[in-house]
C-alpha positions in Angstrom: -8.5 -6.5 24.3 -9.6 -2.9 24.4 -10.9 -1.5 27.7 -14.6 -0.7 27.4 -15.6 3.0 27.6 -19.1 4.1 28.5 -20.4 7.6 28.3 -23.6 8.2 30.2 -25.1 11.4 28.7 -28.2 13.4 27.7 -29.1 14.5 24.2 -28.7 18.3 24.8 -25.3 18.2 26.6 -22.4 20.0 24.9 -19.9 18.5 27.2 -21.2 15.0 26.2 -20.5 15.9 22.6 -17.0 17.1 23.4 -16.3 13.9 25.2 -17.4 11.9 22.2 -15.2 14.0 19.9 -12.2 13.3 22.2 -12.7 9.6 22.0 -13.4 9.8 18.3 -10.2 11.7 17.8 -8.3 9.0 19.7 -10.1 6.3 17.7 -11.5 4.7 20.9 -14.8 2.9 20.6 -17.4 3.7 23.3 -20.9 3.0 24.3 -23.3 5.8 24.8 -26.1 5.5 27.4 -28.8 8.2 27.2 -30.2 9.2 30.5 -32.9 11.7 29.3 -35.7 9.3 30.1 -33.9 7.0 32.6 -34.3 8.9 35.8 -33.8 5.9 38.1 -30.6 4.9 36.3 -29.3 8.5 36.5 -30.0 8.6 40.2 -28.4 5.2 40.7 -25.2 6.4 38.8 -25.2 9.7 40.7 -25.2 7.8 44.0 -22.6 5.2 42.9 -20.2 7.7 41.5 -21.0 10.7 43.8 -21.5 12.7 40.6 -24.5 14.9 39.5 -23.7 16.1 36.0 -23.3 14.5 32.6 -21.4 13.2 31.0 -20.4 10.5 33.4 -17.5 8.6 31.8 -16.4 5.1 32.8 -13.3 3.5 31.4 -13.2 -0.2 32.2 -14.3 -0.3 35.9 -13.0 3.1 36.6 -15.3 6.2 36.9 -13.1 9.0 35.5 -15.6 11.9 35.8 -16.8 14.3 33.2 -15.4 15.9 30.0 -12.9 18.2 31.8 -11.6 15.2 33.8 -11.1 12.9 30.8 -9.6 15.8 28.9 -7.0 16.3 31.6 -6.3 12.6 31.7 -5.7 12.7 28.0 -3.4 15.8 28.3 -1.3 14.1 30.9 -1.1 10.7 29.2 -3.0 8.9 32.0 -6.0 8.2 29.7 -3.8 6.1 27.4 -2.7 4.0 30.4 -6.3 3.5 31.5 -7.4 2.5 28.0 -4.6 -0.1 28.0 -5.9 -1.6 31.2 -3.2 -0.1 33.5 -4.3 2.2 36.4 
């Protein structure tokens, strides 16, 4: 069973678009959660993950960071392992 991927984003975020393109290229399904009008949720996520910017990308139960972080995980092969459910 595929590990769920969630991209917390805003509508005008170029890094969010790049993150989506990365997962599209890998043919990995993801859920997008727009934070534009969800200020309480954004604050909750910021506190939970100690992260202020978007995208906030979660693979399974693991917060992986933003676009640069997930891109680095993909470059090193670690993203594939996370997507397969291995840490």
